[in-house]
C-alpha positions as CSV (number, residue, x, y, z in Angstrom):
1,X,8.9,14.6,13.8
2,X,5.8,13.3,15.7
3,X,6.0,11.6,19.0
4,X,5.0,8.3,17.3
5,X,7.8,8.7,14.7
6,X,10.3,9.4,17.5
7,X,9.2,6.2,19.3
8,X,9.7,4.2,16.1
9,X,13.1,5.7,15.5
10,X,14.1,4.9,19.0
11,X,12.8,1.4,18.7
12,X,14.9,0.9,15.5
13,X,18.0,2.1,17.3
14,X,17.3,-0.3,20.2
15,X,16.1,-3.1,17.9
16,X,12.8,-3.2,19.8
17,X,10.8,-5.1,17.1
18,X,7.6,-5.3,19.2
19,X,7.2,-1.5,18.8
20,X,7.7,-1.8,15.1
21,X,5.2,-4.6,14.7
22,X,2.7,-2.6,16.7
23,X,3.1,0.3,14.3
24,X,2.6,-1.9,11.3
25,X,-0.6,-3.4,12.8
26,X,-2.1,0.0,13.4
27,X,-1.3,1.0,9.8
28,X,-3.8,-1.5,8.6
29,X,-6.6,0.6,10.0
30,X,-5.4,3.6,8.0
31,X,-5.2,1.6,4.9
32,X,-8.7,0.2,5.5
33,X,-10.0,3.7,6.0
34,X,-8.7,4.8,2.6
35,X,-10.3,1.8,0.9
36,X,-13.7,2.5,2.6
37,X,-13.7,6.2,1.6
38,X,-12.7,5.3,-2.0
39,X,-15.4,2.6,-2.3
40,X,-18.1,4.7,-0.8
41,X,-17.4,7.8,-2.9
42,X,-16.7,6.2,-6.3
43,X,-19.5,3.6,-6.2
44,X,-22.1,6.3,-6.5
45,X,-20.6,8.1,-9.5
46,X,-21.5,5.7,-12.5
47,X,-19.5,5.0,-15.6
48,X,-16.1,6.7,-15.7
49,X,-12.9,6.9,-17.7
50,X,-9.5,7.3,-16.0
51,X,-7.2,9.7,-17.8
52,X,-3.4,9.6,-17.1
53,X,-0.4,11.7,-18.1
54,X,2.4,13.9,-16.8
55,X,1.9,16.2,-13.9
56,X,4.6,18.4,-15.5
57,X,2.6,19.2,-18.6
58,X,2.1,23.0,-18.9
59,X,-1.2,24.6,-20.2
60,X,0.6,25.8,-23.4
61,X,1.6,22.2,-24.3
62,X,-0.5,20.7,-27.0
63,X,-1.0,17.6,-24.8
64,X,-2.8,19.7,-22.2
65,X,-5.4,20.8,-24.8
66,X,-5.7,17.3,-26.1
67,X,-6.4,15.9,-22.7
68,X,-9.0,18.7,-22.1
69,X,-10.7,17.9,-25.4
70,X,-10.8,14.1,-24.7
71,X,-12.3,14.6,-21.3
72,X,-14.8,17.1,-22.6
73,X,-16.0,14.7,-25.4
74,X,-16.1,11.7,-23.1
75,X,-18.2,13.8,-20.6
76,X,-20.6,14.7,-23.4
77,X,-21.0,11.0,-24.1
78,X,-22.0,10.3,-20.5
79,X,-18.7,9.3,-18.9
80,X,-17.4,10.8,-15.7
81,X,-13.7,11.6,-15.6
82,X,-11.2,10.2,-13.1
83,X,-7.7,11.6,-12.8
84,X,-4.9,11.6,-10.2
85,X,-6.2,15.0,-9.1
86,X,-3.0,17.0,-9.7
87,X,-1.6,19.5,-12.2
88,X,-0.7,18.9,-15.9
89,X,-2.6,16.4,-17.8
90,X,-4.7,15.6,-14.8
91,X,-5.8,19.2,-14.4
92,X,-6.6,19.4,-18.2
93,X,-8.8,16.4,-18.0
94,X,-10.7,17.6,-14.9
95,X,-11.1,21.0,-16.7
96,X,-12.6,19.3,-19.8
97,X,-15.1,17.5,-17.6
98,X,-16.0,20.7,-15.8
99,X,-16.5,22.6,-19.1
100,X,-18.9,19.8,-20.2
101,X,-20.7,19.9,-16.8
102,X,-19.6,16.3,-16.3
103,X,-18.5,14.4,-13.3
104,X,-14.9,15.4,-12.4
105,X,-13.2,13.1,-9.9
106,X,-9.7,13.5,-8.4
107,X,-7.8,10.8,-6.6
108,X,-5.0,12.9,-5.2
109,X,-1.9,11.5,-3.6
110,X,0.1,13.1,-0.7
111,X,3.6,13.7,-2.0
112,X,6.5,15.6,-0.6
113,X,6.8,17.5,-3.9
114,X,5.0,18.6,-7.1
115,X,1.3,17.6,-6.4
116,X,-1.6,19.4,-5.0
117,X,-5.2,19.0,-6.1
118,X,-6.3,21.1,-9.1
119,X,-9.3,23.5,-9.0
120,X,-11.5,21.6,-11.6
121,X,-12.4,18.7,-9.4
122,X,-15.9,18.4,-7.9
123,X,-15.2,18.9,-4.2
124,X,-17.5,16.0,-3.2
125,X,-15.4,13.8,-5.6
126,X,-11.9,14.7,-4.3
127,X,-10.2,11.9,-2.3
128,X,-6.8,12.2,-0.8
129,X,-4.6,9.1,-0.5
130,X,-1.4,8.3,1.3
131,X,-1.0,4.9,-0.3
132,X,-0.3,4.5,-4.0
133,X,-1.6,0.9,-4.1
134,X,-5.0,1.9,-2.7
135,X,-5.2,4.8,-5.2
136,X,-4.3,2.5,-8.1
137,X,-7.0,0.1,-7.2
138,X,-9.6,2.9,-7.4
139,X,-8.4,3.9,-10.8
140,X,-9.0,0.4,-12.1
141,X,-12.0,-0.7,-10.1
142,X,-14.2,2.2,-11.1
143,X,-13.1,2.9,-14.6
144,X,-14.7,1.7,-17.8
145,X,-11.7,2.8,-19.8
146,X,-8.1,4.2,-19.6
147,X,-6.8,7.1,-21.7
148,X,-3.1,7.4,-21.4
149,X,-1.3,10.6,-22.6
150,X,2.5,11.2,-22.5
151,X,3.8,10.9,-19.0
152,X,6.6,9.6,-16.8
153,X,7.1,6.7,-14.4
154,X,3.8,7.1,-12.7
155,X,1.9,7.0,-16.0
156,X,3.8,3.9,-17.0
157,X,3.1,2.2,-13.7
158,X,-0.7,2.8,-14.1
159,X,-0.6,1.7,-17.8
160,X,1.2,-1.6,-17.2
161,X,-0.8,-2.3,-14.1
162,X,-4.0,-2.2,-16.2
163,X,-2.5,-4.3,-19.0
164,X,-1.3,-6.9,-16.5
165,X,-4.7,-7.2,-14.8
166,X,-6.5,-7.6,-18.1
167,X,-3.9,-10.0,-19.5
168,X,-4.2,-12.2,-16.4
169,X,-8.0,-12.1,-16.3
170,X,-8.1,-10.4,-12.9
171,X,-10.4,-7.7,-14.3
172,X,-12.8,-7.7,-17.2
173,X,-11.4,-6.3,-20.4
174,X,-11.9,-2.6,-20.9
175,X,-10.5,-0.2,-23.6
176,X,-7.1,1.3,-23.1
177,X,-6.1,4.1,-25.4
178,X,-2.6,5.5,-25.9
179,X,-2.6,9.0,-27.2
180,X,0.2,10.5,-29.3
181,X,1.7,8.0,-31.7
182,X,5.1,9.7,-31.9
183,X,5.5,9.6,-28.1
184,X,4.7,5.9,-27.7
185,X,6.2,4.5,-30.9
186,X,9.6,3.6,-29.4
187,X,8.1,1.7,-26.6
188,X,5.7,-0.1,-28.8
189,X,8.5,-1.1,-31.2
190,X,10.4,-2.6,-28.2
191,X,7.3,-4.4,-27.0
192,X,6.8,-6.0,-30.4
193,X,10.3,-6.7,-31.5
194,X,12.1,-7.4,-28.2
195,X,9.5,-8.6,-25.8
196,X,7.2,-10.4,-28.1
197,X,9.1,-11.6,-31.2
198,X,12.6,-12.1,-29.9
199,X,12.0,-13.3,-26.4
200,X,8.4,-14.6,-26.5
201,X,7.6,-13.0,-23.2
202,X,4.2,-11.9,-24.3
203,X,1.8,-13.2,-26.9
204,X,1.0,-11.3,-30.1
205,X,-2.6,-10.9,-28.9
206,X,-1.4,-9.0,-25.9
207,X,-0.5,-6.1,-28.2
208,X,-4.2,-5.9,-29.0
209,X,-5.1,-4.9,-25.5
210,X,-4.6,-1.2,-26.3
211,X,-5.2,1.2,-29.2
212,X,-2.8,3.8,-30.4
213,X,-4.4,7.1,-31.6
214,X,-3.5,10.7,-32.3
215,X,-6.7,12.7,-31.9
216,X,-9.4,13.3,-29.3
217,X,-12.1,12.0,-31.7
218,X,-10.1,8.7,-32.2
219,X,-9.7,8.2,-28.5
220,X,-13.4,8.9,-27.7
221,X,-14.5,6.9,-30.7
222,X,-12.6,3.8,-29.6
223,X,-14.2,3.9,-26.1
224,X,-17.7,4.6,-27.3
225,X,-17.4,1.9,-30.0
226,X,-16.3,-0.6,-27.4
227,X,-19.4,0.0,-25.3
228,X,-21.7,-0.1,-28.3
229,X,-21.0,-3.8,-28.2
230,X,-20.7,-4.4,-24.5
231,X,-22.9,-2.9,-21.8
232,X,-21.3,-0.3,-19.5
233,X,-20.9,-1.8,-16.1
234,X,-18.6,-1.4,-13.1
235,X,-15.4,-3.3,-13.5
236,X,-15.8,-5.7,-10.6
């Protein structure tokens, strides 16, 4: 435990709220520093696609190879690849970008378990974050598309954040591709039958905010087709 953490713990025990508030105020500067580093690094890269999926996916899993192929083909079409910087699907996507000599970006997060940056990220494009909300902003602000492969809570968080921002008009619409129909079918059935039809909590058009595919060519084709109609530009 650091000296600063010891002071905060002691302040909690003594209910010294002035010490706690001081800590919160100084935290703002650390948050600002993460925003600045992210903005300055990513603004120079150009059009990118963010690829999401489980950090637990092993290289022998078919989803790993699928992510690698998607990233490779997107890179060959001129897109940089942004991932969460860790293992699994993220590693596969960065690997695909590297094999295509494309831009390979990693937005790593400091976690007490499971994640360290993978070796396929361009070292000048690796950014380490402490705050999930800053990292998630970078995924959206500098991506011209999302490709979402099978994953867990973090993958769902990133997917629904993007859908919410587009649905509410907070960002310009961009293509979102869900890869692996069998994996996503149960969720999509629930969205359509329970959320939309039975409870009217979303509109039918909201289900058109994403595309469901099975192959790398389908995923890449949807994104390139979208930008054959709309010019590629930063999403801000």
